[in-house]
N, C-alpha and C positions, 0 to 999 in steps of 0.2 A: 717692332711697330709699339709693343707696350713699354718697352722700355725709352724709346724717345718720349712717349707719351707721359711717364711717369716723372722722367726727365724735364719735361716741359711744364708740367703742372708743380713739380718741387721747386722749380724756379722763381714762379709768381710768390711763393711765401720765401723765398732766400734773401729779398728784400721788401722794403717797407709798402711796395704800391697794392700788393694782394689783399692786403690787412685793411688799407686805404679804401681801396675798392667796396670790399665787404662790408668794410666801417660806415662809409658813407651809406649805402643802401639801407641799412639797417636802422640807422640814426634816422633817416628822414621818414621810413617806412612807420617807426615805433611812434616818433613825435607826432605825427600827422595822424594816426591812428587812436594815438591814447593820450595825448597832451594838449596839442593844439585843438581850440575848438574849431567847428565848420564841419560840413558835408561827410568827411570821410573819419571823423572822430566816434569810435565803438560807444563809448560811454554816452555821450550826447543823444545817440540815435534811439537808445534803448531796446535794439535787438539783439539777439546773440548770431552776429553775422561778422563776415571781416571781408564783404564786399569793396571797402575801401582800398584795400590791398590789391586787388585784383584790377583795378581803375588804374592805381598808381604804377605799380610795377611794370608795366608797360612802358610808360612814359620815363620813368627812372632809368631802365634797362636801355632805352633809345640813346641815353648818354653814355651809361655806364659801360655797357658791352663792348661800343667802340672804343673806350677808353683803355678795356683790359685786351682788345684784340689787336689795336694800332702797330704795336710790336710786333707780330707774330712773322711777319717776314720783312717788315720796314727795317728793321733793327738788323735782320739778317743781311739785307743787302746793303746798307750804309757801313757795317764792319766788314763786309767779304768772307762772312762767313757762310754763306749760303751753299758757295761751292764744296767746303769740307761736308757740309751736311750730306750733300747730292753724292759725294763717295762713299757713303755708307750703304751696306749690300741690300738695300730696300729699295723699294719702287717709288717714284715721286709721289703717287697718290697716298702712298702708305705714311710717308712723310706729311702730307697736308692732312690726311686724316688724324695722325698722331697729335698735329698743333691744333687741329678743330677740336678734338676730345678734350685735350688739356685745358684749353679755354672755356669750354662747354660744364666741365667740371667744377671750374673755378665760380661759374656763374649760378651754377646748382649748388654751391657750396655756401654762396650768397642767401639762398632761398632755404634751405634747412631750418634755420633757427626762427624763421615765421610760422613754423609747426608750434611755437610756444603761443603763438598768438590764436592758433585754432583751438589748441587745448584750454586756454584760457576761457574762451568764450563758450567751449564745450561744458566745462564746468560750472560756468557762472550762468549758464542756461537754466531756468524755470519751467519744467522741470529739467535734471542734468541730461545732457546730450540730445535735448531738444533744438537742433540745428540742421540745415539744411546739408546733410553730410552729401548727397549726390551732385547738388550745384557746387559745394567748397573743393570736392575730389574733383571734379571735371574742371574748375578752373586751375585748379594745379598743374592738372595734365595740360591744358591749353597753355598755361605759362612756361610749361617745359617746353612745349612746341616752339613756343613763341620766341623763347631764349636761344633754341636750337637755332632758328632760323635768322634771328638777329646775328648771332656767333657767325655762322657761314657766309653772311655778309660782310662782317668786320672782317674776317680772313680774307676775303676775296679783295677789300678795299685795301689792306694791309699788302696785298701782294702787287699792286698797281703802282706804287712809289716807294722810294726808299725814307720818305719824308714823312714822319711820322704825324703829323700834324694835318697835313692834306689826307692822308689814311684815314685819321678821325673823321675829320669833316665829310668827306665821300660816305665815310660808311653812318655817319649821322643822317645825312640827306637819303642814302638808299634805305634806310632803316625806317625813317618817316614816310617816304613816299608809298612803300610797300604796306605800312602799318596804317596810315591815316589817307595817303594822298590819293588811292583809287575812290575813297570816300568821298574827297573833295571833286573829283573829275565826275562821279556818280551823279552828286547834287546838282553840278552844272548841267549835266546830259537831261534831266529831268526825268520824271516819273515813266513808268514802264520795264521793258524787257532790258533796254540798254541800260538803264539804271541798275538794274537788279546783276547783269553780268558784269559792270564795273566795278560794284561793292563784292563780287564775288572773289574778284582777282586780288583784292586785298587780303594782308593777316587778319585786320581788325573783324571782318565778318566772320571767319575762321574762329577765331580767338574766343568771340562773343558766343557762338554756337556751342562750342566744348562748355563753356562757363554755365550753360541752361542744366548740365548735367548728363549730357547726350553725347558719347563718343560716336559720331557717325566715319565712318570709312572714307567719305568723300573729304572731310576736313582733314585727315591724317594723310590721305594721298596728296593732299594740296601741300601742307608744310614738309612733306617728305620730299615732294618735288623742287620746292623754292632750295632746300637745303641743298638737292643734288644739282642744280643748275649753278649754284654759285660755288660749288665745290669743283664741278667740272669746269666752269669758268677761270676758277682760281689756277688749276691743272693746265689750262693752256696758257695761261700770263705767264706762268713760271717756266712752262716749257720754252716760251718764245724767248 
């Protein structure tokens, strides 16, 4: 399984696609946070915080993660190599987990350089280190789980069609629905218990909860459940 995971991860960087996707994410976040004027600009805000990153990243990943995952099974189906993969002496679930893990590693690889933003505001703060460490680390953990859920959705979307464009569109739609769709439904439902219930079904609700710096087991269980549901669904589609 780990051999296949390593092979899949190296595949991303054997061509320009992996570098392009990581580069686009870093270019967009850095320009929005440090160069372009606006509500996300750290210098203009006058505060030692990188909240803008955690607002922008879910929306950027909503498109970039499907771009990463759309080849996962679609390419294998199109070229007919999926049968060759399943002749390997590992279970179908392990193959799915290996591909899932490789995609998630690439997404996390794009996130690591953003620690430079954190280091910059940390040392630029007056006094040094006067930042909300709990909120920042909670946001990073929440962003990790959000990315993990997006990847699971993207891998599932890739399994349902050999057309990469269709896989991309389906993944974007599902990611958007799970991130913001339930909030839209909650706003239509009105106030009260129904609104709270619908909001709690969405990724955004649990992501914002983690961004406050409090890692609640309910939020972790929610993300793990979403990941498990889509990985299991992928297994059912591939098996069929």
